C-alpha positions as CSV (number, residue, x, y, z in Angstrom):
1,X,-27.9,243.1,98.9
2,X,-27.7,244.4,102.5
3,X,-27.1,247.5,103.2
4,X,-24.7,249.3,105.7
5,X,-27.3,250.6,108.1
6,X,-29.1,246.5,108.1
7,X,-26.0,244.7,109.4
8,X,-27.0,244.8,113.6
9,X,-24.3,242.9,116.2
10,X,-26.4,239.7,117.4
11,X,-26.1,236.8,120.0
12,X,-25.5,233.8,120.0
13,X,-28.0,231.1,122.6
14,X,-25.6,231.0,125.3
15,X,-25.2,227.9,128.5
16,X,-23.6,229.2,131.6
17,X,-22.9,226.3,133.8
18,X,-20.2,226.0,136.5
19,X,-17.8,228.3,135.9
20,X,-18.0,227.9,132.1
21,X,-19.8,229.3,129.3
22,X,-20.5,228.2,126.3
23,X,-22.4,229.0,123.1
24,X,-24.8,227.1,121.0
25,X,-24.9,227.2,117.5
26,X,-27.4,224.8,116.9
27,X,-29.5,225.5,113.8
28,X,-26.8,227.0,110.7
29,X,-29.6,227.7,108.3
30,X,-30.9,230.7,111.1
31,X,-27.6,232.4,109.4
32,X,-28.2,234.2,106.2
33,X,-25.8,232.1,104.4
34,X,-24.2,228.3,104.6
35,X,-21.5,227.8,106.1
36,X,-18.3,225.6,104.0
37,X,-15.8,226.8,106.1
38,X,-14.6,228.2,109.5
39,X,-11.6,229.6,111.3
40,X,-10.1,231.2,114.0
41,X,-7.9,234.2,114.8
42,X,-6.2,234.7,118.0
43,X,-3.6,236.8,117.9
44,X,-1.4,237.9,121.2
45,X,-1.0,241.0,121.1
46,X,-3.4,244.0,120.4
47,X,-3.6,244.2,115.9
48,X,-5.2,245.0,112.8
49,X,-6.9,241.8,110.2
50,X,-9.0,241.5,107.8
51,X,-8.8,244.8,105.7
52,X,-10.3,243.6,102.3
53,X,-13.0,242.7,100.9
54,X,-14.8,239.7,99.1
55,X,-16.6,239.5,96.1
56,X,-19.5,235.8,96.8
57,X,-18.5,235.3,100.5
58,X,-20.6,235.7,102.9
59,X,-18.8,235.8,107.0
60,X,-20.0,235.6,110.2
61,X,-17.6,236.7,112.8
62,X,-18.3,235.9,116.3
63,X,-16.0,237.0,119.0
64,X,-14.8,234.8,121.4
65,X,-12.6,236.4,123.8
66,X,-11.4,239.7,124.3
67,X,-12.6,242.7,122.7
68,X,-13.1,243.0,118.8
69,X,-13.8,246.4,116.8
70,X,-15.0,245.0,113.4
71,X,-14.9,248.0,110.9
72,X,-17.4,247.6,108.4
73,X,-17.2,249.8,105.3
74,X,-19.5,250.4,101.9
75,X,-17.3,252.5,100.2
76,X,-19.5,255.8,101.6
77,X,-19.5,255.9,104.9
78,X,-17.6,253.4,107.9
79,X,-19.3,252.3,110.8
80,X,-17.9,250.1,113.3
81,X,-19.2,247.4,115.7
82,X,-17.7,246.8,118.9
83,X,-18.3,242.5,119.4
84,X,-17.5,242.8,123.5
85,X,-18.8,239.7,125.1
86,X,-18.8,235.5,124.1
87,X,-20.8,234.4,121.3
88,X,-21.7,237.9,120.3
89,X,-21.6,238.4,116.4
90,X,-22.4,240.1,113.5
91,X,-23.0,238.8,109.5
92,X,-21.0,240.4,106.6
93,X,-22.2,240.0,103.7
94,X,-19.9,240.1,100.2
95,X,-19.3,243.5,98.3
96,X,-18.0,245.3,102.0
97,X,-14.7,245.7,103.1
98,X,-14.0,244.6,106.6
99,X,-11.3,245.4,109.0
100,X,-11.4,244.2,112.6
101,X,-9.1,245.5,115.7
102,X,-8.5,243.0,117.6
103,X,-7.5,243.8,121.7
104,X,-4.6,241.7,122.7
105,X,-5.1,238.1,123.5
106,X,-8.9,238.1,121.9
107,X,-10.6,235.4,119.7
108,X,-12.7,235.7,117.1
109,X,-14.2,232.7,115.1
110,X,-15.4,233.1,111.3
111,X,-18.0,231.3,109.7
112,X,-17.7,231.8,106.0
113,X,-20.2,230.9,103.2
114,X,-17.7,229.7,101.1
115,X,-14.3,227.5,100.7
116,X,-11.0,229.6,100.4
117,X,-10.2,230.7,97.3
118,X,-7.7,233.7,96.5
119,X,-9.6,235.2,93.6
120,X,-12.7,236.3,96.2
121,X,-10.6,238.9,97.9
122,X,-10.2,242.8,96.7
123,X,-7.2,243.4,99.1
124,X,-6.5,247.0,97.4
125,X,-8.4,249.4,98.7
126,X,-8.6,251.4,95.7
127,X,-9.8,248.6,93.3
128,X,-12.7,248.2,95.9
129,X,-13.6,251.0,95.4
130,X,-13.7,251.0,91.0
131,X,-15.4,247.7,91.8
132,X,-18.2,249.9,93.7
133,X,-18.6,252.1,91.5
134,X,-19.0,249.8,88.4
135,X,-21.4,247.8,90.0
136,X,-24.1,250.8,90.7
């Protein structure tokens, strides 16, 4: 399993042409996980979302618009990653608590390794810490 200090921001390739930007995801095998589900979060106002962990699902978070601070927590320390450019991304493995702080009118695309399964979510931070302590 990856450690918190191994997580890094990366950039999808971009093509800018005539006042229109496009980032390209051609080879999904370059990600650390397969992709079975994609969703987009686009809050109108500043907000916090996420605030949970996954037991099995990897998620790659991709900035589409605006500024999104991604707070990743391993149960011991937290690290903030700022996605502030179109196509900028971070892959978060299962086992990390993760929250996203969105600026107004921002958008985030999430590429998931698993289909939605409520049993994969840990939504209570104390239960997350208990789970982490039993894993070590």
